[in-house]
N, C-alpha and C positions, 0 to 999 in steps of 0.2 A: 424925826424920820429914818429909820432904819436903812442900811444901806446895803447893795448887794455885791458891793465891793472887798476882794478879799484878794490875798498872799500866801503864794504857795513857793515856797523855796526861792523866795525873792522875783519872783514872777509876780507883776499886776495884774488879776483880772477885774475887769469891770462889772463882770457878774459870772458864777459858778457857771453857764452852761455853754459845754463845748460839742461841737457836734464831733463825732465818733469817726476813726478812721473806716472808711465805708466810703460806697457808692456816691452819698451825697459831698463827699470831697475829695472827688477823682478829679476835679480840674480846678485851674484857679478861677476860670470864668463864674463857677457854682458857688465857691467859698467868697469869691468877689460879692456876690449877692446874699450871703448868711451874712456878711457882715456888716453888709450896706442893712439889714431888716434887725439887726441887733444881737447877732450871737457874742458872745464874751470870746469866743476861738473854737479853733477847727483842729484834729488832729488829721494829719494827714493821708489820703489812701497808700497804703503802705508801699514804700519805695523800697527797689531792689537795684543789684547790680544790673546794667545795660545787657546784659549775656545772659540773664537765667532764664531759661523758654518757659513761657504759659501759655497755653491754649485754653479760651474759655468754650465751655458747653452751653447748649443752647437746647430746652430753657435751663433756668438756675437757680430758679424760684419757685417754692410751692408754700401755701398759708392753710392755717385752721381758723375758722370763724365761729365766733358765738353770736347769734342775732344779729347776723351781717358785717359784726367788728373782725378783724383779723387779730386775733390772739396770741398767734405764734405762726411766723416766720422763718420756715426751712431756706439756706441758699447755699450755693458751689460755687459761688463767684471766686476768684482768684485776687489778684493783688494787682498794684496800678501800673497799666502796663506803656505808662511816660518814662521818658527816659530822665537819667538824675539831673541832667544841666534843663531840662524844663524846670524842675522842681526850685532846683538852686536861681534860676531867674523869674519862676513865679513866687518863692518866699522874698524875693527883693523886692518887686513891685508891690505885693500885699502887704507888706511890714511900711513900704512907703506910702500908701494910701491909706492903711488903718493902723496906725503906729499903737495904737490902744490894746490891739485885738492880741492874742495869744497864739502861735504858731508852733506845735508840737511836731516833729517829723516822725513817722512812724517807719521804722525799718526793719530788714530781714536780708539775711543773706546766708549761703551755705556756710557750715563749719568750717570755716578759713580765716583765719588770723588777718591776713592780709585784705583781703576781699571787708571784712566789716570796718577794717583801717580807712581802707580806701572810699567807702560809700561815706565815712562819719567826716573823714577830712574834705571832703568835696561838702559837704554840708555844712563845716565849719566855715566856710566862707561868706555863709549867709547869717541875716540877724533872727534867725530860728530860735525860740526860746526855751526849747527843750527838745529831747528823744525819748521816745517809748519805742523800746523793741517787740516786735511782735514773735514772741514766743508761743503764742497760742491757737495759730488758725488752723481749725481741726480738719480741712480738705484741702484735696490737690498737693500741698505744700509739705506734710506730713510722708508722703511717698517720696518725696526727695531729701529726706532726713533733715526738713527744717520745720518752720510755725509749730504744731502742737509737739512733734517728734524733739524738738527742744526742751521745750517749757514741762514736760515730764521727767526731767531725769534734772537731778539736781547737780551730777556733774557737769553736764553739756550749759545749763543755764547759768551758772555760776563762771565757768570758763569764759564763755561770751560776754558776760556782764563786766568784766577786769579786765578784755580786750578793750571793750568801747570806752570804758572810766579812762583807760589809758591814754586815751586821744581826743576824748569827749572835751568839749570847752563848755557845756550848758549842761543843765541837771538830765539826768537817763532815770526814767520809770521804767519798769519792767510791766509788759501787760502778762498777767497769767489767764493760765487755762483753771475751767471749773474741772474740765475732766481727768482729775486726780482723785485717789484717795484721799489726800491731805493737802489743803491748797498752803497752809501755813509752811510745809516743809520746803516746798518751792522757794518761799520769800525768805524764808530762812537763809538759805542758800544764796541766795541774788544780794539779801542787807550782808551778809560777809563781804559780799564780793564788791562792797561798794556801793550798792542800787541806792540811786536818791529816793527812789518811791517807786510806787507801786500802781496798776492799770489794772481794775477786775471788774467786771469778770469780760471773758469774748465769750464766744457762743458755745453751747452746751450741741455736744454733738449728737446727733439724734437722726432718727430714718422717717419720714413722715407716713408711710404706709402703701397697702397696695388696694389699688381701682378694683373691686370684686369683680365688676362686669368686666373689664378687659383683663383681669389677673396680671396688671403690670404696676411699675411703681407709680403713685401718684406724682411723683417729680419724674417725669420721663423722659430719659434724651435716647429716643432711639430703639424703647422697648426697655433700658438699663436704667440703673439710677443706681447710687452709690450714698454713704454715710453722709451726712452735711451738719453745717451749724445754723442751733436754732437758736432763733431770738424772739425778743416783742415780751407783753405782757406777762404770758406762762413760765418764763424763766426769769421774773423777778425774785419769787423768794430764794432762788439759787444764788444771785447777785448778792440780796442782803446776807441770804449767811455768809457767804465770802469774805463780804467786805467787812461785817462783824468779826469774824475769826481772825483776819489780817490785823485789826485795829488793836482785839485784845493782846496778840503776840508782838506789835510792833507799833512803835513812835514814828515811822516814816509816813508822809503825807499819802492819800490813796484819791485817786480818780476812779472815783466810782460808776458802775453803769450795769447797764443788765434790764431791760424790760421798763424802760423808763416811758411813762406814757404822759405824764399829765406833773405841775407841780410838788402835789401831795407825794410821789413816788422820791421826787428828788428831795424832798425833806426828809424824809426818811431814811436815804443812803447818806446825807447830810449824817444827820443823828446818830447813825451806825458808825462814822467816823470820815466816812469821804469829806475831804479839803474842797472839790470840785466834782463835778459829773459829768459824763458824757452820753451822748443820745443819739442812735442811730434810726432804729426800725420806724418807730414814731416819726420821724422825720420823713422816712421812705414812703408811708402810707397816707402822713396826712401833710408833708412839706415843709418848710423854714417858716414860715408864720406863726407853727404852733410857741415861736418864743414870745410872744405875745404875754401868751398866757400864762406862760414858765416865771418869767419875769417879777407879771405884777400878784401872781397867786403868791409866789412864794415872799414877795415884799408885804403885801397884805397879810399873811400869817406872821411873820414876826413882829410886825408891829401888833397883833391881837395878843402874841405871848409876852411882849416885853423885851425879844432879841433886839440888838443894835447893829449887830454884825452876824456872818456867817457863823463865824468861831464858837459864839455862844452856845449856838444851836448842837454845832459840831459834838461827837461823841456823848449827846446827852445822854442815850438810851444803853449804853456799853454797861453800867454797873449794873441796869437790870437785866443781864443778860446771862445764865449761870448755867453749870450743869443740870443734867436730872437728879443727879444723887443730891445738889444741894434744894432744890425745890421744896417748897413746906408740902409735907405729906398730910398735914392736917386740917389744908385752906379745903372750906368744901363750898359748892355752891349749888343749887336746885333750881330746878324749872320752875316758874312762874306763870302760869295760863292765865291769857287775856280773855274772859269769853265771850267779849263781843266780838273781836277778829276772827275767833276758830268758828270753823263751818263744820266741823266734825267730818273732817273726810278720813280721820284716820292713819291718816299715813306716820304720824309721831309713833302711834299705839303698835301698830306693826314693825317701824325701825327696829323700835326699841326691844318688842319682842324677840326679833330676828338677830339681834345682834349683841344678845347674852342675859342682855335684861329685860325685866317683865312690869316695868312700875309704874308704866303708864296704862290706863284702861278705863272704857265709859260704864259710867253708872246712870242708868235714866236720862241717855240721852248727851251726857255733860263727861268731858274730859277733865279726869281725875289723876291725880300723882299721888301714889304710895311711897310716901320719903323713907320709908324706913326700908327700903329694897333699894332705891335710887343712888347711885354712887357719884352724880353729878358731873357724868361724862362729857354732858351740852351738846350730843349729837341728834338731839329731837328742835335744839332751837333751829339748826342748821338746815334740818331738811323739813321744816314746817314751810309749805308753800304762800301762808299768811304772814309769817313774822309773829305769829301768834302766842309765842314762847320766848322768855326772856330769862338769861342765869342771871340768878341775885345768890348773895350771903345769907 
């Protein structure tokens, strides 16, 4: 039987599933419950200096749903409101009760060397397994010159990383923002400053929209709103891209995240280079108990593929990702029409003719393909409501 146990920078994980730094890790009681239910670890909701002022707003969440399922969540929630001492005591309690669980302290501070040192030195007193530097919160904190304001500049990111590395007694992961034109540029800077690993991605900055009846923001705080962090299934392709780019440019460990809703998503993150994964939004929607399906699903998949451990799956997809320039321009696929499934609705013909090409048409009530002008773009197969078109070589 395969095992979900894995090791990252000498940290032993009983399974690769961690709770991300967010509301599900906002209290010791909640983390305790999650550990009891089988989570491999938790990244604490971001700890800050006790004198950093933060005031929450209400409401602070909005969602986009498809067929009743939340596919995107916007949040404008801030960081932990608990004191440093609360977390110092809490980490000690959790480690004593759950010695096999991984605890990572997410931390953030103003751009001040002493402030970062004081925060890390206090947490060094605990059995915390690692640090995660929050350089990526996209709302509330950037206005104070921290969060994403740090993670979008190579100079400040590398400077603070070096400050933390000067005093940290445990590995340091840097949590990167996707809200940059090139995530590898920031990653290279913090790696040169001796970061031990990356965590990616934090939420994608966005705006949920306008209610056309009231003409006020969907996420409405007394008639106004702001840009916030988008998470959930909709941001998964962005997370995949960022993790793959990081792996293509670095050998440092990666804690991958962004839109994970099931074991299949987690397996893909691992195949793209993640050493372990973090999950937040799906937990906020469906609760801690999703861990059971995550663990059993990944184990069954690994067994079916003959993988003995996580490391055998890790990075396996990276050699198959290249530049557009290097893709095989001679490769061609064409639509194969399942006559039994086709209901002659005409959607594929309409879309093909209105999207540059005219390769599909009806003859005597039957759908036909003119392969001489078909370019094999595959759009018809994606818009067919009956899945009656498959692309074949």
